[in-house]
N, C-alpha and C positions, 0 to 999 in steps of 0.2 A: 485443565485447559480453560483459559479465559476466552470469552467471545467479545466481538466488537463490530463496528461498522463505520463507514465513511458517511457522515451526515449531510454533506452538501448535495448540490444538484448539478454538478458539472462533471463531464467526462472529456478531458482534453479540451478541444475547442467547442464542444457541443454543450450548450446550455440555453434552454428556452426561456428561462426567467430566473430572477433572483430567489435566494432561499428565504423562507418565512421562519424566523427564529422561534416564534411561538409554536408553530406546528412541529418544527424539528425537535424542540425541547420535549413536547408532549410525547411524540412518537418514540424518541430515543429513550425517554424515561420509562415508557411501557415495555420496550424491548429489554432494557437492562434490569428492570425490576428492583432497583436499589442495590443490587449486588455488583461485584467487580465487572466493569464493562469498558472496553477499549474503544476510543474514538479517534479516528484517523483523519489528519488534516495535512495540507500541502502548502509549502512556500517554494518560490522559484528564484534561482539566480540566473539572470539573463545577460550578465556582463555589464561593463561600465557604461555603455551607451545602448541600451536595449531598444529595439525597434518598437515604437509605440503601437503599431498594428499587432505585433506579436503579444505584447503585454495585454492589450485589450482582448485578443482572441482567446487567451487562456485565463483571463480574469485575474491577472497577477498584480494589478495595481493595489497599493495599500495593504499588502500582506503582512507587513511588520506593524501595521496599526491595529490589526485585529483579525481573528479568524471567523468562522461561520457564526459562533456564539460568543458571548462575553467571557472574559478570562475565567471568572470564578466558577462558571458552569462546568469547566473541564476538570475541576478538582472537587466537585460535589456529587452526591448521589452515587458514590462508588465508581465514578468514571476516572479513566486514566488516558492521558493524551499521548497518542502516537504521532509524532510530527515528522513529516518527510521534508527534507531539504533537497530539492531537485536542482541539478546542474545542467542548464541548457543555453550557454552563451553561444553567440555566432562565431567567436574566435576564442582560442584557449586563453584562459586567464586564471592561473592558479593563485597568484596573490589576491586578486579580487574575490575569488571563491572563498579562500580562507578567512578573509576579512568579513565576508558575508556570513559565514558560519559563526564568527564571533558575534556579529550583530544579532543573529537569530538566537544564539544562546543567551546573550544579554537580555533580549526581549522576552523569550518564552521558557527558559530553563526552569523557572520557578513553578510552572504549571505542567511540565512535560515529564512523562515517565519513560518513553521510548523515543530516541532521536535517530532517524534513519538518514544516513549520509549517502546521497544520490538515489535515483529511482531507476531501477532496471538498467544498470550500465552495460549489461551484456546484450541489450536489445536495440539494434541500430535502425530505428524508424524515426521519422520526423517528430520533434517535440517530446521525445523520450531520450533520456540521458545517454543511452548507448550510441546515439547518432552525433553526440557533441564532441568537438575537438578538445582533446586533453582530458577526456573523461576518466581514463585510467589513473592519471596523476591526481585528479580530483578525488577519486575514491581512496587511492593508496595513501595519499598525504592527508586527506580529509578525515579519515577515521581516527588516527592518533591525535591530530590537531583538535578534533572535537572532544576527545577524552581529556586531553590536557586542559582545554578551556573550561570544561565542566568542572573538573576537579579543582581548578584554581578559583572558581567562583563558589565553591562549597556545594556542588551538585553531583557528588559522587554516586548518588543513588540512581541517576538517569542512566538507562541502558542505551548503548550505542550499537548500531548495526547498519546493514544495507539490505537491499532487496534485489532479486533477479527474476527474470522470466525463464521458465523451464518447461519442458526439457529441450535439449539442444536441437533435435530434429525439427522442432516447431520454428526455430529461429534461423535455420540455415547453418548451424554449427557455432559453438562458442568455446571450443577447446583452448584457443589462445588466451581468452579472458581468464579462464580458471588457472592456466599455467602461470600467467603473470601474477595472479594473486598468490599462488603458492610461492613464487620467488620472493614476493614482498614480505612473507612471514608475518601476517597480520593476526594470526590466531589469538594472540594475547590481548588485542584491543577490540575484538568482535564479540559482543555479548549475545547477539542473535543474528540469524539470516532470514530475511523475508522472502516469500515466494508469491509472485503474481500468477494466478491460476485461473484460466478461462478456457477449459478444454472444448466447450461446445458453443462458444459465444460468437466467434468471428469467421466461421466457415459454414458449410452446409449443416443441416440438423444432424445430430448424432443420437443414435438410440441409447437407452439407458445403460445397456451393457457396455457400449463403447465409452460412455462418460465414466463409468466405474473404472474401466481398464486404463483410460488416459489419466485419470486423477491419480490412481495408485502409481502409475509409471512415473509421473512427474515428481511426486513426493519421494519415491524410492531413488530415482535418478539423482535428485539433488543430494540426498543424504549419503547414498552409497557410492556415488561416483564423483560428482562435482566438488562437494565439500572435502572429500578425501584428497583430490588433486590440489585443492587450495590449502591443505594442511589445517583445516578447521575441524576440531575434534567433535566426536559424537556427543560430548557433554554440552556443546553450544546449541541452544534450542532453535528450532525452526519456527517462524511465524508464518502462517498463511495470511500474508499481508493484504492481499486482494483476491477475492473469489466471487465470480458472478455468472449469471446466466440470463439471457434476455427473455422477455415476455413478448414474443412475436408470433404471428400466425404460423401454425405448423410446428410450434415448439411448446414443450411443457416445462415451464420455469420451475414449478413446484417439484416435479419428478427429478429434474436435473440437480437442483440445489439439495434435495433430500439425499440423492445418491452421493454427491460430492462430500457432503457433511458426514454421511455414514462412513465413507472411506477415511476421511480425516480422523474420525473418532476411533476407527479400527486400528489405525496406524499411530495413534497418539503416543502410546508408550514406547513402541518399538523404534520409532523414528524421532522421538523427543520433540513432539510438536506442543508448544506451550500456549500459542495464541492463534485464534481464527478471527479474521475480520472480513465481513461481507461488503462487497461493492455493488450496490450502494443503497442508502435509504430511499432516495428519490430518483426517478428517471431524469435524465438530462434533457430529453425531448421525446415525450411519449408519442406524439403524432408524426415524428420524422420518419418512421419506418425503418430505421437503422438499428442494428444491435447495440451500438455504443450508447444510444439514447434511451434504451429500454431495459437497463440492468437493475432498476430500483425495485424495492419492495412496495413502493407506492408510486402513483403517477406523478407527473410534474405539477399537478394540482393537488397532490397529497391524498388522492383517493387510494385506499388500500387495495392491494392485490392479494390473492390467496397466499402468496409466498410470505407476506408479512406475518400472518398467523402461524405458518410453518416455523419460521425462524424464532418467533416469540416462544413457541412451545419448546423448541430445542434448547434455547438459552435457559428457560425456566427449569428444564430438566437436568441442567448441568452437563 
């Protein structure tokens, strides 16, 4: 299993300050240790006439000009880029979306290893793709379109997939989403399925035993139920595409992350888990007092937390 991380300092609309590329490079280099290490980044499709306030709120300006770090950084030191293309227009726009995928592929395919088409399209909350009009068409048409576009440009080695939030009871139910995927018969163009996993992040504190049970349930539910409904075979790997726990008063970030990672490793072979990516390197807003701002291994001023050394040791141990 490969490990990785989101290196930026933004979580949705929360971002206290811009990233410091020098510090990002040093910290990610230390975590990766020169071996294979996956780096997750995001670009966003907001439609033909995006609201400037929304663009600013999620930091989406200039995403096709460059990511957190220079291009060559993503293909050096053993790193592999996992690039998420998020679909969040105010009105459905399938032609615009497919054209945007083409532009993203033209710009970034040469440095990309994994291309994720949509972000959690089963999760209907604001500024996540599941709330966007036309998201099912964006996913169902976007996956084969991306595959064809990559192949036509000589990038057949780029793996194409999508991510979801799981399990269903955390979301209010997503049976219709998986049923429609199954009807679309996409198994032949899905190289992996990503999972967003935050069992103890956005509710009351959860004891370690609860974190363990919720993590295993989410992983097994995805593999043994949801992917079966969608007709996606067991040979298609799962990527734990996002996983995090906040460092807030009354919570033990180290214990939670250690527990979740232990479960992932225990289930790695049985559930075919190929990649684990932690969210995130840096807090989005350490002083804000909210879970979404405190998921990092370091503070928003890049001061290390105990969880940094925990993850470094886990990555080093393979």
